[in-house]
N, C-alpha and C positions, 0 to 999 in steps of 0.2 A: 477094514483097515484103511479104506479111502475115505470113508463118509466122516471119520473124526475130525481130521484137519478140516474138510470143507465146515463143518458145526462151527468148528474153532474160529477161522476165517470169517464165516458170516457173523459171529459174535465179536470178534475184534473191530469188524467193519461197521457193526451196528453201534458199538461203543465210540468208536472213532466220531461218527456221526452226530451221536449223542454229545459228546464233550464240543463238538464245533458248533452244535445250536445253543448250546448252555454258554458258550462263550461270546457268541453273537447276542444273546440275549442281556447278558453282562455289560457288554460294550453299548448297547443302546438306553440299558438303565442309567449307566454312567454317564453319557453323553446327554440324556435328557434332565438329569439330575443338575448337570453343569451347566445347561441352558435354562432350567429353573430357577437356579440359584442367580446367573448373571440379570435373568431378567427380574428378578426380585430385587438385585443391588442398584439396576438401572432406575426402577420404581421408586426405590427407596431415595435416590439423589435428588435432594429439593432443587426446583427452579432456579431458586435464586442464588445456589450455592457459589463458591469462589470456584474460578477457573482450575482444573486440574492439571496442569501443565509439570511435566515432570522436572523440576529444576535441575536436577544433575546432568539429565540429558539437555537441558538449555544451555546449562555451562560448558558443557562438553562441544555442542555445536558452536557455541560462539569461539572458544578455544581453538578450535581447528582452524575457524576462518580467521581468525586475529595471525595465527602461525601461517596460512597461507598468505596473508597481506604480508606480512613482515617478512618471510624469506622468499616468496616469488612474484611478488606482485608490484610492490613500491621501487619506483626508480631511485637513482642514489640522491637525485635532490628532491626527492618528497613526494613527488608526483605520483598519479596513476593514469595510465592511458592519457597522457599530456598530449599526443595529436590529435584529442577530441575537445582540448581547451580544459580550463580548470574546474569546470563543473563534477566531473568524476572524483575528482580528487577532494572536492568539498562533501560531495554525498559519502563517501568513504570515511572520510574523516568524522564526518558529525555520527555516522553510524556506530563506528569505534568509542568514540565519546559517550554515546548514549548508551555504552555496554561497558561503561567501567575502566575503560582506558584512559589515563590521566593526561591532561594535557603536555604534562613533562615528559612522559614517555616517548623515548627518540621516536618510536613509529608515528605518533600523532605532532609531536614539535617540530619534525622535518616538513612535515606536511604543512603545519601552519606556516612556516617560514615559507616554503613555495607559493602560499596563497598570498602572503603579506606583499611577496613581488609583483602581484597581480593588482595590487591598488593603482589607481589611475587620478590625476589632477582633478578630475570632475567629480571624484567621490566613488565612482563605480569600481567593481573589482572583477574583472575580466581581460582576457587576452588582447594583447595589441590587435587591433584592427577586425576584434570578433564582430561576428554579425549577431550575436547572441548575448548582448551587454546586460539585458535585465535578467535572462536567466541564471547567467553566471553568476551575478552578483545577488541574486535571491539566493542561491545556494551558498554561495561564500558567506553572506550574513548569518544564515540560520547557524552554518558552521562556527564562525567567529562568536557567536552569540554564546553557542554553548560551552566555546572554551575560555569564555570571558568570565572566569569566577574570581578574578581579583581587579577588576576594572581595566586591565590592560588595553583593551580593546575598544573603550569609550568612545575616544576620538574618531576612529576608523568608522565605528559604526554609527556615529552621528551624521559623518559625512554621507555614507552609503545609504541612511535613511532619506537624507534629502535627494540624493539619485535617483532612486526607487519611485520617489512621489513625484520626481519631474517627468519621469519615463512613463507613467500611466497617462493613457487615453483620456483627455477630460476637455474643459474649456481652453485649456493653455494652447491646445492644438486647434481649436476651432470646433470640438464636438461638444454640443451641450447634452441635455439628460435625453434628448428624444434621439440621440444617434444610437444605432446598435454598437459601436465602437466605445462608446462612453462608459469610463470605470474599467475598461479592461488594461491587460498587459500583454505584450507580445514579446518575441524573443528581442526585439529592439524598433524603435521606431519606422524601421523600413518595413515591417511585416505587421500584418492586421493582427488584433490581439485577440487570443484565444483563454480558452478557460484552464488549460494547463499551466500557461505562464500566468494566469491570475489568480491561481490556488496557491503557485509559490509565491506571489507578490503577498497576498494576506497572510501566509504563515511567516513568511521573513517579517514584516511590519511587527506582527504578534510577538516573535521569538524576541524582539529589543522593547517590548512593554506597551506597544499600542493595542489598546481595548478596542470593543466594539464599537463605540462613538467616535473613533479616531475619522476622520472625514476621507481619508483615502480609503479605509476599509469599507464605509458607508457605500462609496462610489464604486467599490469593485463589486459590491453585493448588487447592486442596479444591472452590471454587466452578467455574473453569474445567473441570477435569476432568468437573465432571458436565455440562458443556455439550456434550460429545463423545458421538457417538453410537459409544460402545463401551463394551461392558459388561464391568465388572472391579470390584475392591474399592475401585476409587476412584469408580465411577460404579453405584449400585445404585438408581438412580429408578426403574427399569422402562423409561423412555424408550427407552434405547439398543438396547433388546431388540427395539425395533418397527421400527427402522431402522439396523441394525449396519454401518453402511460406513465408519465411522471419521473421518468429517467432523464440523464443528461447527454449533451452532444457537445461537440469539438468548440463550435464557436457560431454566434448568431451574426455576428460580422461578414461584411461582404457579400450577402446572401445567405450567409449560413453553410456550415461543413460538419460533417461527422465521417470519423475514421470508421464507422461500421458501415457507412453507405447511407443509400436514400431509399424511400418506399416509393412504388411507383406513383404515388400522387405527388411525389415530391418533399413529403415528410423526411425529417433526419431520424436516422435509428438511433435510439438510446446504446449506450454501453457501459460496462463495469467500471473501468477506471474513472471516465468522467462523472459518472454517476455520484461516486463516493468522493471524488473530488470536489464536486458541486456540493453535496451533503454537509462535507466538512467545514467547507467555505463559508455556507450557511450559518453553521452552529458558532463558528468562529467570529461572525460578523454579528450577534446576538440573535439569531433566529430562533425560535424554541420549539419545542417538540409538538407544541398543537397549533403552530403553524401550518396552514394547508400544503405549502411547499415543502417542508420536512415531510409530512405526513404523505405526500403524493411519491416521495424521492424512497422511504422506507416500503411503502406499498411494493416499489419496483423492485427493490432487493430483496424484499421477501420471496418475490415471485421468480428473482434470479439468483438467488444465493448459491456462491459457488466457490468452492476453493481449489477446482481442477483446472479452470480456465477462465479467462477476463470475457464473462458473458459478452454475446454480442460480436467478438473480434478473436475468439479463440485464444491461441497462445501466443499472439503478437501483444507485446507490451506486459505480459504477464507478471515479471515481478516489478513493475511501476504500479502495477493493479495491485499485488498484495499489499505495498506498503502504504498507499491510499485507502485501501480496505480497512487495514489494521487501524489507522489514524482517525478515520472517518467514526468508527464503531466505538473507538475509546473516547472522541469527543462527544458522542451520543450516551457515553457513561450505560451502554449495552454489555452484559454480559453472556448474554443468548438472543438468538436472532431465531423469531418463530417463522418458518418458510408456509408457504399458502397450503401444504397438506396438514398443518398442525404442527408440525415437528419442529422441536427446541434444539438448536444447534449451539454449542458451546463453541464459539466461532474462536477463540484462542487457542483451543485444543485442538480444533480442525485445521487449522492453518499452520500452526507448531508440527503437526504430525505430517502434513503434507511437506512441510519445507525440510523436515529431517529426511523424509524418503527422497528429496530431491538433491540433498549434499552429495556432491562429489567427495571420492576419496583424498584428494589432495586438501579438501576443506572447503572449496570455493562451490560456486554454482553458478549456473549459464544456463541461457535460454535456448534451446536449439532454433527458435526462429530467431535470427539476428536484427531484424527490424528494430528500430530505434535505440540501436547500440548494446543490445542484450546478449550479442555474442562477445560481447566483452566481459571476461569473468570478473574483473576488478569492481565494475559498474554493478553488475547482478550481485556481489557478494556484498555491497555497501547497501544496496536497496534492503537485502534481507537483515544486515545487521539493524537496519531502521525499523524494520517490520518485527523482527524479535524483541525489539525494546519495549514492545506494547503487548506482546506474546506472554512476558512473564510478570505474573502477579505481585503486586507490591513496589514495582519498580514507578520512579518518578518520570510521569510521561509531560510531554509538551505538545 
């Protein structure tokens, strides 16, 4: 009597083990089939195919950002983070315009009105007594140019154009082409020129119709070339020879400076945001893809491709990096970047996925590293809107 239950228990235990083993086999077979299918799908994806950004997810991300700006960020006078001057308002408003919010939408119209109040008799568009006249004017020019769909800002933009060209460091200030200051733009004439402000100058001039042959843009190209770690007839400063990696640094003026620091030999470290800013500026100035300067910059980008951090300085200036990254690669007409391991990256999809991951529940974005004002959610959300405009396939880009 005691042996029957024992045999039954053994039989049941064996049966259970058999069933578990078969379930495990089925699991691994299904997993392998899924992986094989996914690998086949990736292999079938042509290298030159269109970016695969989910348009519904794109629209939802933009709508959430617009709602945040409309209900939680904009001040009654139409400004954003006015303690920092009008630059934030210009960035946000340009981002809204490039994502389909019309100039007559109250959200945008109020901000445009606020920026109109910053127009000065000298043609600049900046806060009274500002130390950042060039920077603020460049951002405002790009904003008004984007909104100028019926010519209402023609006069304003013409005056700002003259102001910006007067702010550029050149012969008018006693700096000829041999000077490291030549062609650059700074926050204002009190501050030595840098690549960040110079890229905004080039982009602002381009936004109001100036092409590569414009003398101011060609002067800017001289300065931009000297901020690249690439020694050539365009850069004989001596800095590039100490770190010839093809990337860009902050400025060659006043002895040179990089936000990524120096090498032991005194060379200036290249970093992501300035490398994309330099590449974009060269393209806008008419430098072609076969130019050695462009090739050197692309080689640095392939070696340092990243959407998680700003290469060289981590999360500092991360969202500024994102929008220069997107603008530069779009200007290059690249859909994919091949890294140094030979992996092809759909940069729009990579960047879009990373931005979606970082969007906060209220629709905004913010950088945990508050350097360069990226602890201010309205500015960072503005940067992201500018970036997203280059991630959406088919959008008109500038």
